[in-house]
VMD Tcl script that builds the backbone (N, CA, C; Angstrom):
set m [mol new atoms 510]
animate dup $m
set s [atomselect $m all]
$s set {name element resname resid chain x y z} {
  {N N UNK 1 A 169.308 69.932 -118.075}
  {CA C UNK 1 A 170.294 68.947 -118.253}
  {C C UNK 1 A 170.311 68.485 -119.883}
  {N N UNK 2 A 171.521 68.381 -120.314}
  {CA C UNK 2 A 171.566 67.889 -121.857}
  {C C UNK 2 A 171.264 66.884 -122.118}
  {N N UNK 3 A 170.543 66.184 -121.351}
  {CA C UNK 3 A 169.999 64.322 -121.835}
  {C C UNK 3 A 169.337 64.655 -122.893}
  {N N UNK 4 A 168.636 65.172 -123.295}
  {CA C UNK 4 A 167.548 65.669 -124.372}
  {C C UNK 4 A 168.175 65.388 -125.506}
  {N N UNK 5 A 169.826 65.521 -126.102}
  {CA C UNK 5 A 169.981 65.869 -126.825}
  {C C UNK 5 A 171.192 64.696 -126.740}
  {N N UNK 6 A 171.729 63.616 -127.437}
  {CA C UNK 6 A 172.875 62.636 -127.770}
  {C C UNK 6 A 173.893 63.469 -127.811}
  {N N UNK 7 A 175.341 63.927 -127.039}
  {CA C UNK 7 A 176.626 64.553 -127.036}
  {C C UNK 7 A 176.974 64.211 -127.854}
  {N N UNK 8 A 177.258 62.802 -128.635}
  {CA C UNK 8 A 178.126 62.455 -129.238}
  {C C UNK 8 A 177.712 62.547 -130.744}
  {N N UNK 9 A 176.535 62.882 -131.134}
  {CA C UNK 9 A 175.815 63.407 -132.024}
  {C C UNK 9 A 174.874 64.571 -131.927}
  {N N UNK 10 A 175.372 65.737 -131.902}
  {CA C UNK 10 A 174.413 66.332 -131.838}
  {C C UNK 10 A 174.486 67.914 -132.907}
  {N N UNK 11 A 173.803 68.453 -133.653}
  {CA C UNK 11 A 173.684 69.326 -134.562}
  {C C UNK 11 A 173.315 70.604 -133.840}
  {N N UNK 12 A 174.100 71.132 -135.045}
  {CA C UNK 12 A 174.100 72.783 -134.976}
  {C C UNK 12 A 173.631 73.276 -136.364}
  {N N UNK 13 A 172.774 74.434 -136.680}
  {CA C UNK 13 A 172.438 75.071 -137.607}
  {C C UNK 13 A 171.817 76.684 -137.384}
  {N N UNK 14 A 172.241 77.519 -138.325}
  {CA C UNK 14 A 171.729 79.245 -138.560}
  {C C UNK 14 A 170.735 79.421 -139.287}
  {N N UNK 15 A 170.008 79.532 -140.091}
  {CA C UNK 15 A 169.015 80.152 -140.588}
  {C C UNK 15 A 169.281 81.405 -140.991}
  {N N UNK 16 A 169.361 82.202 -141.602}
  {CA C UNK 16 A 169.380 83.308 -141.609}
  {C C UNK 16 A 168.327 83.523 -143.043}
  {N N UNK 17 A 167.280 84.442 -142.711}
  {CA C UNK 17 A 166.478 84.863 -143.331}
  {C C UNK 17 A 166.944 86.152 -144.279}
  {N N UNK 18 A 166.969 86.422 -145.330}
  {CA C UNK 18 A 167.897 87.911 -145.495}
  {C C UNK 18 A 166.868 88.981 -146.445}
  {N N UNK 19 A 167.625 89.827 -145.620}
  {CA C UNK 19 A 166.959 91.175 -146.034}
  {C C UNK 19 A 167.885 92.286 -146.641}
  {N N UNK 20 A 167.597 93.381 -146.761}
  {CA C UNK 20 A 168.047 94.485 -147.247}
  {C C UNK 20 A 169.560 94.739 -146.115}
  {N N UNK 21 A 169.451 94.212 -145.021}
  {CA C UNK 21 A 170.093 94.575 -144.095}
  {C C UNK 21 A 170.899 93.771 -143.588}
  {N N UNK 22 A 170.770 92.079 -144.408}
  {CA C UNK 22 A 171.543 91.224 -144.100}
  {C C UNK 22 A 171.337 90.139 -144.902}
  {N N UNK 23 A 172.162 90.253 -145.968}
  {CA C UNK 23 A 172.518 89.244 -146.902}
  {C C UNK 23 A 174.008 88.696 -147.131}
  {N N UNK 24 A 173.771 88.090 -148.153}
  {CA C UNK 24 A 175.664 87.900 -149.070}
  {C C UNK 24 A 176.240 87.657 -147.772}
  {N N UNK 25 A 178.250 87.976 -148.176}
  {CA C UNK 25 A 178.636 87.726 -146.839}
  {C C UNK 25 A 178.497 87.522 -145.940}
  {N N UNK 26 A 177.562 88.461 -145.261}
  {CA C UNK 26 A 177.100 89.078 -144.066}
  {C C UNK 26 A 176.380 88.186 -143.344}
  {N N UNK 27 A 175.593 87.527 -144.118}
  {CA C UNK 27 A 174.376 86.666 -143.761}
  {C C UNK 27 A 175.397 85.227 -143.358}
  {N N UNK 28 A 176.360 84.710 -144.210}
  {CA C UNK 28 A 177.175 83.467 -143.677}
  {C C UNK 28 A 178.198 84.160 -142.823}
  {N N UNK 29 A 178.320 84.864 -142.657}
  {CA C UNK 29 A 179.567 84.973 -141.290}
  {C C UNK 29 A 178.480 85.231 -140.190}
  {N N UNK 30 A 177.088 85.893 -140.122}
  {CA C UNK 30 A 176.285 85.692 -139.146}
  {C C UNK 30 A 175.922 84.154 -138.764}
  {N N UNK 31 A 176.152 83.544 -139.570}
  {CA C UNK 31 A 175.440 81.416 -139.438}
  {C C UNK 31 A 176.708 81.259 -139.066}
  {N N UNK 32 A 178.239 81.406 -139.216}
  {CA C UNK 32 A 179.544 81.322 -139.113}
  {C C UNK 32 A 179.526 81.386 -137.429}
  {N N UNK 33 A 178.944 82.281 -136.979}
  {CA C UNK 33 A 179.477 83.069 -135.890}
  {C C UNK 33 A 178.573 82.728 -135.157}
  {N N UNK 34 A 177.028 82.367 -135.090}
  {CA C UNK 34 A 176.191 81.814 -134.411}
  {C C UNK 34 A 176.459 80.031 -134.093}
  {N N UNK 35 A 176.742 79.131 -135.207}
  {CA C UNK 35 A 177.229 78.038 -134.868}
  {C C UNK 35 A 178.212 78.010 -134.029}
  {N N UNK 36 A 179.830 78.655 -134.372}
  {CA C UNK 36 A 180.514 78.415 -133.480}
  {C C UNK 36 A 180.092 79.228 -131.574}
  {N N UNK 37 A 179.550 80.083 -131.531}
  {CA C UNK 37 A 179.020 80.467 -130.205}
  {C C UNK 37 A 177.812 79.667 -129.883}
  {N N UNK 38 A 176.657 78.838 -130.226}
  {CA C UNK 38 A 176.147 77.691 -130.035}
  {C C UNK 38 A 176.901 76.318 -129.574}
  {N N UNK 39 A 177.801 75.706 -130.147}
  {CA C UNK 39 A 178.775 74.846 -129.941}
  {C C UNK 39 A 179.561 75.726 -128.643}
  {N N UNK 40 A 180.207 76.277 -128.398}
  {CA C UNK 40 A 180.806 76.661 -127.655}
  {C C UNK 40 A 180.011 76.450 -126.469}
  {N N UNK 41 A 178.629 76.928 -126.183}
  {CA C UNK 41 A 177.876 76.821 -124.707}
  {C C UNK 41 A 177.498 75.367 -124.973}
  {N N UNK 42 A 177.074 74.852 -125.930}
  {CA C UNK 42 A 176.650 73.058 -125.813}
  {C C UNK 42 A 178.392 72.490 -124.535}
  {N N UNK 43 A 179.447 73.087 -125.060}
  {CA C UNK 43 A 180.432 72.076 -124.561}
  {C C UNK 43 A 180.520 72.499 -123.379}
  {N N UNK 44 A 180.522 74.236 -123.071}
  {CA C UNK 44 A 180.387 74.404 -121.519}
  {C C UNK 44 A 179.669 73.972 -120.744}
  {N N UNK 45 A 178.399 73.753 -121.328}
  {CA C UNK 45 A 177.772 73.024 -120.431}
  {C C UNK 45 A 177.474 71.563 -120.708}
  {N N UNK 46 A 178.516 70.524 -121.304}
  {CA C UNK 46 A 178.511 69.333 -121.190}
  {C C UNK 46 A 179.806 69.729 -119.172}
  {N N UNK 47 A 180.548 70.197 -119.899}
  {CA C UNK 47 A 181.135 70.806 -118.044}
  {C C UNK 47 A 180.754 71.212 -117.028}
  {N N UNK 48 A 179.727 71.837 -116.909}
  {CA C UNK 48 A 178.842 72.283 -116.088}
  {C C UNK 48 A 177.991 71.386 -115.662}
  {N N UNK 49 A 177.353 71.060 -116.519}
  {CA C UNK 49 A 176.452 69.824 -115.903}
  {C C UNK 49 A 176.871 68.502 -115.264}
  {N N UNK 50 A 177.567 68.265 -116.058}
  {CA C UNK 50 A 178.238 66.552 -116.305}
  {C C UNK 50 A 179.695 66.267 -116.152}
  {N N UNK 51 A 180.111 67.415 -116.119}
  {CA C UNK 51 A 181.868 67.197 -115.484}
  {C C UNK 51 A 182.503 66.853 -117.179}
  {N N UNK 52 A 182.378 67.197 -118.046}
  {CA C UNK 52 A 182.548 66.640 -119.372}
  {C C UNK 52 A 183.456 67.867 -120.059}
  {N N UNK 53 A 185.010 67.589 -119.805}
  {CA C UNK 53 A 185.743 68.400 -120.094}
  {C C UNK 53 A 186.161 68.234 -121.831}
  {N N UNK 54 A 185.252 67.676 -122.369}
  {CA C UNK 54 A 184.923 67.669 -123.857}
  {C C UNK 54 A 185.918 69.542 -124.513}
  {N N UNK 55 A 186.800 69.106 -125.292}
  {CA C UNK 55 A 187.126 70.422 -126.456}
  {C C UNK 55 A 186.475 70.070 -128.061}
  {N N UNK 56 A 185.811 71.202 -128.298}
  {CA C UNK 56 A 185.635 70.921 -129.732}
  {C C UNK 56 A 186.449 71.803 -130.636}
  {N N UNK 57 A 186.112 70.931 -131.944}
  {CA C UNK 57 A 187.496 71.607 -132.960}
  {C C UNK 57 A 186.421 71.440 -134.003}
  {N N UNK 58 A 186.114 72.623 -134.807}
  {CA C UNK 58 A 185.584 72.907 -135.430}
  {C C UNK 58 A 186.063 72.519 -137.665}
  {N N UNK 59 A 185.437 71.862 -137.933}
  {CA C UNK 59 A 186.169 71.773 -139.285}
  {C C UNK 59 A 184.612 72.332 -140.785}
  {N N UNK 60 A 184.991 73.032 -140.931}
  {CA C UNK 60 A 183.963 74.108 -142.079}
  {C C UNK 60 A 184.740 73.063 -143.858}
  {N N UNK 61 A 183.570 73.218 -144.669}
  {CA C UNK 61 A 183.658 73.005 -145.756}
  {C C UNK 61 A 184.314 74.300 -146.944}
  {N N UNK 62 A 185.236 73.626 -147.536}
  {CA C UNK 62 A 185.784 74.514 -148.434}
  {C C UNK 62 A 184.530 74.790 -149.497}
  {N N UNK 63 A 184.560 76.229 -149.945}
  {CA C UNK 63 A 183.952 76.979 -150.661}
  {C C UNK 63 A 184.127 78.445 -150.963}
  {N N UNK 64 A 182.938 78.656 -151.519}
  {CA C UNK 64 A 183.489 80.228 -152.048}
  {C C UNK 64 A 183.272 81.022 -150.909}
  {N N UNK 65 A 182.904 81.131 -149.348}
  {CA C UNK 65 A 183.320 82.089 -148.812}
  {C C UNK 65 A 184.799 80.826 -147.426}
  {N N UNK 66 A 185.136 80.345 -148.387}
  {CA C UNK 66 A 186.446 79.579 -146.886}
  {C C UNK 66 A 187.605 80.395 -146.864}
  {N N UNK 67 A 188.066 81.170 -147.641}
  {CA C UNK 67 A 188.932 82.412 -147.260}
  {C C UNK 67 A 188.517 83.487 -146.152}
  {N N UNK 68 A 187.416 84.026 -146.835}
  {CA C UNK 68 A 186.668 85.204 -145.797}
  {C C UNK 68 A 186.657 83.873 -144.618}
  {N N UNK 69 A 185.754 82.854 -144.167}
  {CA C UNK 69 A 185.651 82.342 -143.233}
  {C C UNK 69 A 187.106 81.580 -142.263}
  {N N UNK 70 A 187.982 81.623 -143.087}
  {CA C UNK 70 A 189.161 82.018 -141.588}
  {C C UNK 70 A 189.698 82.942 -141.206}
  {N N UNK 71 A 189.532 83.798 -142.000}
  {CA C UNK 71 A 189.413 85.146 -141.333}
  {C C UNK 71 A 188.585 85.902 -140.167}
  {N N UNK 72 A 187.154 85.567 -140.538}
  {CA C UNK 72 A 186.179 85.440 -139.602}
  {C C UNK 72 A 186.683 84.626 -138.400}
  {N N UNK 73 A 186.509 83.041 -138.292}
  {CA C UNK 73 A 186.689 82.392 -137.120}
  {C C UNK 73 A 187.975 82.623 -136.657}
  {N N UNK 74 A 188.864 82.804 -137.238}
  {CA C UNK 74 A 190.173 83.442 -136.580}
  {C C UNK 74 A 189.829 84.580 -135.338}
  {N N UNK 75 A 189.341 85.318 -136.297}
  {CA C UNK 75 A 188.343 86.546 -135.305}
  {C C UNK 75 A 187.754 86.337 -134.091}
  {N N UNK 76 A 187.060 85.252 -134.419}
  {CA C UNK 76 A 185.777 84.854 -133.808}
  {C C UNK 76 A 186.479 84.272 -132.163}
  {N N UNK 77 A 187.953 83.537 -132.696}
  {CA C UNK 77 A 188.337 82.778 -131.509}
  {C C UNK 77 A 189.047 83.952 -130.634}
  {N N UNK 78 A 189.610 84.607 -131.305}
  {CA C UNK 78 A 190.611 85.540 -130.788}
  {C C UNK 78 A 189.912 86.631 -130.274}
  {N N UNK 79 A 188.577 86.920 -130.792}
  {CA C UNK 79 A 188.088 88.425 -130.379}
  {C C UNK 79 A 186.728 88.058 -129.601}
  {N N UNK 80 A 186.130 86.978 -129.933}
  {CA C UNK 80 A 184.881 86.337 -129.454}
  {C C UNK 80 A 183.883 86.848 -130.441}
  {N N UNK 81 A 182.950 86.719 -129.723}
  {CA C UNK 81 A 181.418 86.799 -130.641}
  {C C UNK 81 A 180.740 87.802 -129.881}
  {N N UNK 82 A 179.731 88.733 -130.887}
  {CA C UNK 82 A 179.044 89.788 -129.940}
  {C C UNK 82 A 178.047 89.222 -128.486}
  {N N UNK 83 A 178.303 87.812 -128.532}
  {CA C UNK 83 A 177.941 87.091 -127.022}
  {C C UNK 83 A 179.054 87.196 -126.095}
  {N N UNK 84 A 180.174 86.866 -126.917}
  {CA C UNK 84 A 181.378 86.529 -125.542}
  {C C UNK 84 A 182.651 85.697 -126.324}
  {N N UNK 85 A 183.668 85.147 -125.530}
  {CA C UNK 85 A 184.736 85.060 -125.845}
  {C C UNK 85 A 184.630 82.992 -126.295}
  {N N UNK 86 A 185.073 82.755 -127.205}
  {CA C UNK 86 A 184.609 81.192 -127.300}
  {C C UNK 86 A 185.913 80.783 -126.528}
  {N N UNK 87 A 185.486 79.498 -125.868}
  {CA C UNK 87 A 186.173 79.293 -124.673}
  {C C UNK 87 A 186.674 77.851 -124.583}
  {N N UNK 88 A 186.058 76.879 -125.999}
  {CA C UNK 88 A 185.870 75.252 -125.586}
  {C C UNK 88 A 186.227 74.820 -126.920}
  {N N UNK 89 A 187.105 76.032 -127.517}
  {CA C UNK 89 A 187.998 75.223 -128.852}
  {C C UNK 89 A 189.168 74.032 -128.648}
  {N N UNK 90 A 189.539 73.244 -129.291}
  {CA C UNK 90 A 190.649 73.100 -128.764}
  {C C UNK 90 A 192.090 73.064 -129.615}
  {N N UNK 91 A 191.420 73.346 -131.090}
  {CA C UNK 91 A 192.335 73.894 -131.960}
  {C C UNK 91 A 192.023 74.815 -133.235}
  {N N UNK 92 A 192.637 75.248 -133.834}
  {CA C UNK 92 A 192.158 76.182 -135.365}
  {C C UNK 92 A 191.480 75.477 -135.983}
  {N N UNK 93 A 190.244 76.738 -136.050}
  {CA C UNK 93 A 189.337 75.638 -137.427}
  {C C UNK 93 A 189.878 75.005 -138.459}
  {N N UNK 94 A 189.543 73.878 -138.565}
  {CA C UNK 94 A 190.259 73.594 -140.117}
  {C C UNK 94 A 188.874 73.733 -141.247}
  {N N UNK 95 A 189.720 73.493 -142.251}
  {CA C UNK 95 A 188.995 73.434 -143.752}
  {C C UNK 95 A 189.373 72.353 -144.507}
  {N N UNK 96 A 188.351 71.619 -144.826}
  {CA C UNK 96 A 188.470 70.366 -145.808}
  {C C UNK 96 A 187.259 70.402 -146.858}
  {N N UNK 97 A 187.581 69.884 -147.806}
  {CA C UNK 97 A 186.603 69.319 -149.201}
  {C C UNK 97 A 185.667 68.416 -148.294}
  {N N UNK 98 A 184.381 68.559 -149.448}
  {CA C UNK 98 A 183.174 67.772 -148.847}
  {C C UNK 98 A 183.947 66.313 -149.678}
  {N N UNK 99 A 184.435 66.085 -149.939}
  {CA C UNK 99 A 185.161 64.749 -150.616}
  {C C UNK 99 A 186.112 64.145 -149.611}
  {N N UNK 100 A 186.769 64.851 -148.763}
  {CA C UNK 100 A 187.594 64.203 -148.154}
  {C C UNK 100 A 187.223 63.340 -147.137}
  {N N UNK 101 A 185.790 64.088 -146.041}
  {CA C UNK 101 A 185.008 63.626 -144.882}
  {C C UNK 101 A 183.821 63.254 -144.996}
  {N N UNK 102 A 183.503 62.635 -144.703}
  {CA C UNK 102 A 181.799 61.847 -144.303}
  {C C UNK 102 A 180.753 62.778 -143.797}
  {N N UNK 103 A 182.130 63.551 -142.787}
  {CA C UNK 103 A 180.910 64.492 -142.157}
  {C C UNK 103 A 180.189 65.798 -142.599}
  {N N UNK 104 A 181.482 66.045 -143.289}
  {CA C UNK 104 A 181.220 67.339 -143.875}
  {C C UNK 104 A 179.569 67.033 -145.065}
  {N N UNK 105 A 179.603 65.956 -145.199}
  {CA C UNK 105 A 178.745 65.284 -145.954}
  {C C UNK 105 A 177.042 65.256 -145.805}
  {N N UNK 106 A 177.800 64.833 -144.439}
  {CA C UNK 106 A 176.407 64.985 -143.646}
  {C C UNK 106 A 175.492 66.281 -143.618}
  {N N UNK 107 A 176.829 67.235 -142.712}
  {CA C UNK 107 A 176.441 68.775 -142.551}
  {C C UNK 107 A 175.920 68.942 -143.877}
  {N N UNK 108 A 176.635 68.769 -145.232}
  {CA C UNK 108 A 175.885 69.460 -146.469}
  {C C UNK 108 A 174.155 68.822 -146.816}
  {N N UNK 109 A 174.015 67.594 -145.875}
  {CA C UNK 109 A 172.664 67.066 -146.056}
  {C C UNK 109 A 171.643 68.162 -144.930}
  {N N UNK 110 A 171.992 68.113 -143.901}
  {CA C UNK 110 A 171.374 69.120 -142.632}
  {C C UNK 110 A 171.118 69.948 -143.375}
  {N N UNK 111 A 172.291 70.633 -143.781}
  {CA C UNK 111 A 172.170 71.862 -144.683}
  {C C UNK 111 A 171.021 72.272 -145.414}
  {N N UNK 112 A 170.931 70.823 -146.842}
  {CA C UNK 112 A 169.838 70.841 -146.949}
  {C C UNK 112 A 168.303 70.880 -146.990}
  {N N UNK 113 A 168.344 70.146 -145.818}
  {CA C UNK 113 A 167.046 69.945 -145.060}
  {C C UNK 113 A 166.932 71.013 -144.691}
  {N N UNK 114 A 167.505 71.599 -143.882}
  {CA C UNK 114 A 167.451 73.162 -143.324}
  {C C UNK 114 A 166.852 74.018 -144.643}
  {N N UNK 115 A 167.268 74.354 -145.731}
  {CA C UNK 115 A 167.007 74.939 -146.880}
  {C C UNK 115 A 165.303 74.273 -147.451}
  {N N UNK 116 A 165.374 73.234 -147.324}
  {CA C UNK 116 A 163.964 72.436 -147.821}
  {C C UNK 116 A 163.280 73.131 -147.283}
  {N N UNK 117 A 163.202 72.882 -145.537}
  {CA C UNK 117 A 162.295 72.990 -144.651}
  {C C UNK 117 A 161.887 75.128 -144.608}
  {N N UNK 118 A 163.215 76.068 -144.899}
  {CA C UNK 118 A 162.650 77.006 -144.360}
  {C C UNK 118 A 162.703 78.114 -145.839}
  {N N UNK 119 A 163.498 77.096 -146.945}
  {CA C UNK 119 A 162.284 77.961 -148.009}
  {C C UNK 119 A 161.923 77.071 -148.674}
  {N N UNK 120 A 161.318 75.979 -148.501}
  {CA C UNK 120 A 160.389 75.692 -149.451}
  {C C UNK 120 A 159.317 74.996 -148.369}
  {N N UNK 121 A 159.090 75.232 -147.109}
  {CA C UNK 121 A 158.109 74.352 -146.503}
  {C C UNK 121 A 158.294 73.234 -146.271}
  {N N UNK 122 A 158.963 72.265 -146.881}
  {CA C UNK 122 A 159.052 70.865 -146.971}
  {C C UNK 122 A 159.865 70.237 -145.795}
  {N N UNK 123 A 159.207 69.339 -144.963}
  {CA C UNK 123 A 159.895 68.982 -143.361}
  {C C UNK 123 A 160.121 67.362 -143.601}
  {N N UNK 124 A 159.799 66.990 -144.634}
  {CA C UNK 124 A 160.290 65.316 -144.922}
  {C C UNK 124 A 161.518 65.015 -144.486}
  {N N UNK 125 A 162.708 66.032 -144.867}
  {CA C UNK 125 A 164.284 65.749 -144.798}
  {C C UNK 125 A 164.400 66.217 -143.440}
  {N N UNK 126 A 164.063 67.371 -143.181}
  {CA C UNK 126 A 164.615 67.578 -141.833}
  {C C UNK 126 A 163.951 66.807 -140.411}
  {N N UNK 127 A 162.469 66.031 -140.305}
  {CA C UNK 127 A 161.735 65.784 -139.698}
  {C C UNK 127 A 163.613 64.630 -139.162}
  {N N UNK 128 A 163.593 64.000 -139.250}
  {CA C UNK 128 A 164.820 62.970 -138.830}
  {C C UNK 128 A 166.015 63.375 -137.831}
  {N N UNK 129 A 166.017 64.488 -138.298}
  {CA C UNK 129 A 167.575 65.012 -137.642}
  {C C UNK 129 A 167.171 65.941 -136.172}
  {N N UNK 130 A 165.805 66.499 -136.477}
  {CA C UNK 130 A 165.498 67.323 -135.647}
  {C C UNK 130 A 165.771 67.145 -134.483}
  {N N UNK 131 A 165.608 65.807 -133.537}
  {CA C UNK 131 A 165.564 65.203 -132.263}
  {C C UNK 131 A 167.520 65.228 -132.095}
  {N N UNK 132 A 168.253 65.452 -133.091}
  {CA C UNK 132 A 169.407 65.811 -132.653}
  {C C UNK 132 A 169.998 67.028 -132.917}
  {N N UNK 133 A 169.366 68.355 -132.887}
  {CA C UNK 133 A 169.728 69.226 -132.727}
  {C C UNK 133 A 169.710 69.984 -130.932}
  {N N UNK 134 A 170.845 70.518 -130.308}
  {CA C UNK 134 A 170.586 70.551 -128.983}
  {C C UNK 134 A 169.957 71.499 -128.022}
  {N N UNK 135 A 169.062 70.849 -127.231}
  {CA C UNK 135 A 168.069 71.511 -126.737}
  {C C UNK 135 A 168.171 71.859 -125.239}
  {N N UNK 136 A 167.434 72.410 -124.385}
  {CA C UNK 136 A 167.720 72.569 -122.963}
  {C C UNK 136 A 166.289 72.691 -122.809}
  {N N UNK 137 A 165.960 72.233 -121.755}
  {CA C UNK 137 A 164.439 72.651 -120.845}
  {C C UNK 137 A 163.173 72.559 -122.209}
  {N N UNK 138 A 163.481 72.126 -123.077}
  {CA C UNK 138 A 162.419 71.735 -123.665}
  {C C UNK 138 A 162.669 73.127 -125.293}
  {N N UNK 139 A 163.742 73.246 -125.449}
  {CA C UNK 139 A 164.028 74.573 -126.598}
  {C C UNK 139 A 165.248 74.221 -127.202}
  {N N UNK 140 A 164.495 74.407 -128.359}
  {CA C UNK 140 A 165.833 74.229 -129.213}
  {C C UNK 140 A 167.116 75.310 -129.333}
  {N N UNK 141 A 168.500 74.985 -128.910}
  {CA C UNK 141 A 168.913 75.884 -129.238}
  {C C UNK 141 A 169.869 75.807 -130.136}
  {N N UNK 142 A 170.156 74.503 -130.653}
  {CA C UNK 142 A 171.410 73.944 -131.552}
  {C C UNK 142 A 170.469 74.790 -133.020}
  {N N UNK 143 A 169.435 75.141 -133.625}
  {CA C UNK 143 A 168.797 75.542 -134.077}
  {C C UNK 143 A 168.172 77.072 -134.574}
  {N N UNK 144 A 168.988 77.464 -135.291}
  {CA C UNK 144 A 168.282 79.099 -134.780}
  {C C UNK 144 A 168.016 79.645 -136.128}
  {N N UNK 145 A 166.954 80.378 -135.889}
  {CA C UNK 145 A 166.536 80.871 -137.230}
  {C C UNK 145 A 166.241 82.919 -136.815}
  {N N UNK 146 A 167.083 83.434 -137.951}
  {CA C UNK 146 A 166.872 84.838 -137.410}
  {C C UNK 146 A 166.387 85.335 -138.729}
  {N N UNK 147 A 165.032 86.152 -138.485}
  {CA C UNK 147 A 164.194 86.281 -139.302}
  {C C UNK 147 A 164.036 88.118 -139.318}
  {N N UNK 148 A 163.392 88.793 -140.600}
  {CA C UNK 148 A 163.675 89.996 -139.949}
  {C C UNK 148 A 162.570 90.422 -139.946}
  {N N UNK 149 A 161.481 90.046 -139.242}
  {CA C UNK 149 A 160.271 90.522 -138.540}
  {C C UNK 149 A 160.558 89.897 -137.110}
  {N N UNK 150 A 160.706 90.135 -136.544}
  {CA C UNK 150 A 161.122 88.777 -135.714}
  {C C UNK 150 A 160.127 89.048 -134.691}
  {N N UNK 151 A 158.846 90.201 -134.782}
  {CA C UNK 151 A 157.810 90.010 -133.484}
  {C C UNK 151 A 156.844 89.206 -134.581}
  {N N UNK 152 A 156.970 89.089 -135.602}
  {CA C UNK 152 A 155.477 88.583 -136.621}
  {C C UNK 152 A 155.881 87.128 -135.967}
  {N N UNK 153 A 154.614 85.804 -135.911}
  {CA C UNK 153 A 154.565 84.608 -135.197}
  {C C UNK 153 A 155.214 84.190 -136.618}
  {N N UNK 154 A 155.816 82.679 -136.078}
  {CA C UNK 154 A 156.636 81.748 -136.756}
  {C C UNK 154 A 156.434 80.339 -136.520}
  {N N UNK 155 A 156.040 79.643 -137.074}
  {CA C UNK 155 A 155.888 78.002 -136.648}
  {C C UNK 155 A 156.855 77.237 -136.971}
  {N N UNK 156 A 158.174 77.895 -137.102}
  {CA C UNK 156 A 159.071 76.555 -137.624}
  {C C UNK 156 A 159.659 76.167 -136.216}
  {N N UNK 157 A 160.226 74.829 -136.234}
  {CA C UNK 157 A 160.912 74.372 -134.911}
  {C C UNK 157 A 161.633 75.034 -134.253}
  {N N UNK 158 A 162.082 75.957 -134.819}
  {CA C UNK 158 A 163.170 76.529 -133.327}
  {C C UNK 158 A 162.093 77.695 -132.883}
  {N N UNK 159 A 161.853 78.746 -133.797}
  {CA C UNK 159 A 160.643 79.833 -133.051}
  {C C UNK 159 A 159.682 79.067 -132.294}
  {N N UNK 160 A 158.751 78.104 -132.954}
  {CA C UNK 160 A 158.188 77.502 -131.975}
  {C C UNK 160 A 158.233 76.773 -130.227}
  {N N UNK 161 A 159.763 75.861 -130.281}
  {CA C UNK 161 A 160.180 75.968 -129.277}
  {C C UNK 161 A 160.497 76.939 -128.220}
  {N N UNK 162 A 160.548 78.119 -128.496}
  {CA C UNK 162 A 160.935 79.385 -128.029}
  {C C UNK 162 A 159.380 79.636 -126.834}
  {N N UNK 163 A 158.655 79.275 -128.001}
  {CA C UNK 163 A 156.840 79.716 -127.240}
  {C C UNK 163 A 156.763 79.050 -126.634}
  {N N UNK 164 A 156.900 77.301 -126.898}
  {CA C UNK 164 A 156.234 76.709 -126.959}
  {C C UNK 164 A 157.490 75.460 -126.281}
  {N N UNK 165 A 157.975 75.755 -125.136}
  {CA C UNK 165 A 158.618 74.271 -125.386}
  {C C UNK 165 A 158.790 73.203 -124.725}
  {N N UNK 166 A 159.221 72.121 -125.344}
  {CA C UNK 166 A 158.951 70.750 -125.636}
  {C C UNK 166 A 158.360 70.107 -126.955}
  {N N UNK 167 A 157.811 71.495 -127.573}
  {CA C UNK 167 A 157.240 71.034 -129.171}
  {C C UNK 167 A 157.616 71.627 -129.993}
  {N N UNK 168 A 157.585 71.016 -131.159}
  {CA C UNK 168 A 158.186 71.883 -132.533}
  {C C UNK 168 A 157.727 72.394 -133.575}
  {N N UNK 169 A 156.535 72.456 -132.982}
  {CA C UNK 169 A 155.534 73.008 -134.108}
  {C C UNK 169 A 154.699 72.109 -135.018}
  {N N UNK 170 A 154.482 72.751 -135.769}
  {CA C UNK 170 A 153.210 71.743 -136.415}
  {C C UNK 170 A 153.686 70.387 -137.055}
}
mol reanalyze $m
mol bondsrecalc $m
mol representation Tube
mol addrep $m
């Protein structure tokens, strides 16, 4: 059941470990695709488990990749992701300036918290947000960590919860 996360305030983030195979624009595109897919699945589960037929709206911050992101997201909506078609979006994705909406400022804060956690090992800014990432059966699904070596142990909250449901790691 989705009761583990408040559907009114649910977070999604993808952390991409850069490598010689995945970096730059490709890493941003993978993160975009992952977040869109996780959001779509979240909305589908709201409907399946609670009869809540909400549709979602994607709002992206204008920035370095916004022109390319418009193409990616349009393609994701029309052709789907590597995991399937997005079925629960109410409209086309919108792009806005960070100064135009506080929600993008919150998204930027969460992104910075994820950066600090994964790049610097600093968890104090991310800790208050962890309970807002969507979960199912104790596994964080709203926070995804793509690693170059997926076989190596990782004790970040996203990876740790997949091995130890209900726990977020050290």
